[in-house]
TIGUDO-751721 format. One record per residue (C-alpha): z negated, x, y. Coordinates in steps of 0.2 Angstrom, whole numbers, plus 5000, padded with zeros to 4 digits. Layout:
residues N
Z, X, Y
...
***
This chain:
residues 290
5048, 4790, 5120
5047, 4795, 5102
5055, 4812, 5095
5059, 4810, 5077
5057, 4826, 5065
5067, 4827, 5049
5064, 4839, 5040
5046, 4841, 5047
5037, 4849, 5031
5048, 4864, 5029
5047, 4884, 5037
5056, 4878, 5050
5051, 4859, 5052
5033, 4862, 5053
5036, 4876, 5068
5046, 4862, 5076
5031, 4849, 5076
5019, 4864, 5082
5032, 4867, 5097
5034, 4850, 5100
5016, 4843, 5102
5010, 4861, 5111
5025, 4855, 5124
5015, 4837, 5126
5028, 4827, 5115
5027, 4811, 5108
5030, 4816, 5088
5034, 4806, 5073
5038, 4813, 5056
5047, 4806, 5039
5040, 4813, 5023
5040, 4807, 5006
5020, 4810, 5003
5011, 4807, 5018
4996, 4813, 5008
5001, 4830, 5006
5008, 4833, 5025
4998, 4842, 5037
5001, 4839, 5055
4992, 4841, 5070
4981, 4827, 5077
4994, 4816, 5086
5008, 4814, 5074
5013, 4799, 5068
5018, 4799, 5048
5030, 4789, 5042
5033, 4788, 5022
5052, 4786, 5015
5066, 4797, 5012
5084, 4797, 5019
5092, 4788, 5005
5078, 4774, 5006
5087, 4764, 5020
5071, 4751, 5024
5061, 4765, 5027
5072, 4775, 5037
5076, 4761, 5048
5059, 4759, 5050
5057, 4777, 5055
5070, 4775, 5069
5058, 4760, 5078
5054, 4767, 5095
5063, 4784, 5093
5073, 4792, 5109
5077, 4808, 5100
5079, 4815, 5083
5079, 4832, 5077
5089, 4831, 5060
5083, 4846, 5045
5093, 4841, 5028
5085, 4852, 5014
5100, 4858, 5002
5102, 4846, 4989
5116, 4840, 4979
5117, 4825, 4990
5113, 4833, 5007
5131, 4824, 5015
5125, 4809, 5010
5110, 4811, 5018
5116, 4817, 5032
5129, 4804, 5035
5117, 4789, 5031
5104, 4798, 5043
5116, 4798, 5057
5124, 4781, 5055
5105, 4776, 5055
5102, 4783, 5070
5117, 4776, 5078
5114, 4759, 5073
5094, 4761, 5080
5101, 4766, 5097
5096, 4784, 5096
5109, 4797, 5106
5099, 4811, 5108
5099, 4824, 5093
5097, 4842, 5088
5104, 4847, 5070
5100, 4861, 5060
5117, 4867, 5055
5122, 4886, 5047
5131, 4901, 5057
5147, 4902, 5052
5148, 4884, 5045
5167, 4883, 5049
5171, 4900, 5042
5160, 4900, 5025
5167, 4882, 5018
5168, 4890, 5000
5150, 4889, 5001
5143, 4869, 4998
5131, 4870, 5010
5139, 4877, 5024
5155, 4865, 5019
5142, 4850, 5022
5135, 4855, 5037
5151, 4858, 5044
5156, 4839, 5040
5139, 4834, 5048
5143, 4844, 5064
5162, 4836, 5065
5153, 4818, 5062
5141, 4822, 5076
5153, 4825, 5088
5166, 4811, 5083
5151, 4799, 5086
5148, 4806, 5102
5130, 4810, 5102
5121, 4819, 5115
5118, 4835, 5102
5114, 4851, 5102
5119, 4860, 5086
5108, 4874, 5081
5115, 4888, 5070
5103, 4900, 5063
5109, 4915, 5051
5099, 4922, 5036
5079, 4916, 5038
5069, 4931, 5041
5055, 4920, 5030
5065, 4920, 5016
5059, 4937, 5012
5042, 4931, 5007
5051, 4924, 4991
5057, 4943, 4986
5041, 4951, 4993
5033, 4955, 4974
5051, 4963, 4970
5049, 4975, 4985
5031, 4978, 4985
5028, 4982, 4967
5045, 4987, 4961
5053, 4997, 4976
5068, 4988, 4977
5076, 4977, 4990
5086, 4963, 4979
5095, 4952, 4992
5115, 4958, 4992
5117, 4955, 5010
5129, 4971, 5008
5137, 4984, 5023
5143, 4973, 5036
5126, 4967, 5043
5116, 4950, 5044
5108, 4946, 5059
5093, 4939, 5051
5081, 4927, 5061
5063, 4921, 5062
5058, 4903, 5059
5048, 4904, 5072
5062, 4907, 5085
5071, 4894, 5077
5058, 4880, 5079
5055, 4885, 5096
5073, 4885, 5102
5073, 4868, 5092
5060, 4860, 5102
5066, 4866, 5119
5081, 4858, 5118
5074, 4842, 5110
5063, 4841, 5126
5078, 4846, 5135
5088, 4830, 5128
5075, 4819, 5127
5069, 4822, 5146
5087, 4821, 5155
5092, 4805, 5165
5106, 4805, 5155
5118, 4809, 5141
5121, 4829, 5139
5135, 4836, 5134
5137, 4842, 5117
5130, 4861, 5115
5132, 4874, 5100
5119, 4890, 5099
5119, 4902, 5086
5102, 4907, 5082
5101, 4926, 5076
5090, 4940, 5075
5088, 4955, 5089
5095, 4968, 5073
5110, 4966, 5063
5103, 4974, 5048
5112, 4979, 5031
5106, 4981, 5013
5102, 5001, 5017
5095, 4995, 5035
5083, 4984, 5026
5077, 4996, 5013
5074, 5008, 5025
5063, 4999, 5035
5054, 4994, 5020
5052, 5012, 5016
5045, 5016, 5033
5033, 5002, 5033
5026, 5005, 5015
5028, 5023, 5017
5036, 5026, 4999
5054, 5022, 4995
5062, 5006, 4993
5079, 5007, 4986
5095, 4994, 4990
5098, 4986, 4973
5118, 4985, 4980
5130, 4971, 4983
5133, 4964, 4965
5127, 4946, 4967
5127, 4944, 4948
5110, 4949, 4945
5104, 4938, 4962
5112, 4923, 4953
5102, 4925, 4936
5087, 4930, 4946
5088, 4914, 4956
5092, 4902, 4942
5075, 4907, 4935
5066, 4895, 4947
5081, 4884, 4955
5095, 4872, 4947
5109, 4883, 4940
5120, 4875, 4952
5110, 4881, 4967
5109, 4897, 4961
5127, 4899, 4960
5129, 4891, 4978
5118, 4906, 4982
5127, 4918, 4975
5143, 4911, 4983
5133, 4915, 5000
5128, 4932, 4996
5147, 4936, 4993
5150, 4930, 5010
5137, 4941, 5016
5145, 4956, 5008
5162, 4952, 5012
5159, 4946, 5031
5140, 4949, 5036
5131, 4936, 5048
5135, 4945, 5063
5132, 4938, 5081
5144, 4936, 5095
5144, 4942, 5110
5130, 4936, 5122
5120, 4928, 5106
5103, 4939, 5108
5104, 4939, 5127
5105, 4921, 5128
5092, 4917, 5114
5080, 4928, 5124
5083, 4919, 5140
5079, 4903, 5131
5064, 4908, 5125
5059, 4917, 5139
5052, 4931, 5127
5060, 4944, 5114
5066, 4939, 5096
5053, 4943, 5081
5061, 4957, 5071
5063, 4960, 5054
5051, 4976, 5055
5037, 4966, 5061
5038, 4952, 5049
5040, 4967, 5037
5023, 4974, 5042
5016, 4955, 5041
5020, 4953, 5024
5015, 4971, 5021
4996, 4970, 5028
4997, 4951, 5020
4999, 4957, 5005
4984, 4971, 5004
***
């Protein structure tokens, strides 16, 4: 049977597709513009979006298992609710949903609250689901690399409690493993939640020190005040979204994103290899920018 990947063109989703294809799965993706989508041979591409009911119903034809990744948008919750209802209508019970770590605690941050609502819906509707809760993506550092490389400042206000940043490749591989496990199961598997974290819990000062070492010159941490961060984000995203990013950063500072006991060991066991580290990603950014 087919695995439908929703959110296939983003930084996590395209890795999920690649991992599924590598593992021999039959994959279909839903995208608004197939002409801009580049996927491995054999991947079926369905055109549509999560608010186009006809295209969504068509995309679910012949599907047994769903990977659902909702982008942060003003109507994210509506998209999630509709998609889960259409999935159930189509007879799909097997699901991997990409949520966010501490969704049940950081409820003042809109997209955290949205994902908690979707988690509750998945549970109440009785899906055979794995809920993946990733921490902050290491891959986000590509967005701020010019500030680090050109100005010697690490600008993300992640605070002093620590954030266990996770690599998108690790997220995607765990997602693919769980999708195939559920898709191939002879019957319904129980609901499971997995925290997706990196191997190191790093403070703002720790990250600046890693960049200093990688670049061979001083990089300073810009500090915990999210005001400047919000203003910077508002320069290339809607102001409501920039404010939401500020709210998230404030929770980094006040709470951190700290793994629970056994999270790293569990992920290492699932993957059968060590997790990607922040230092390795920083080295890759530095090399590619020369």
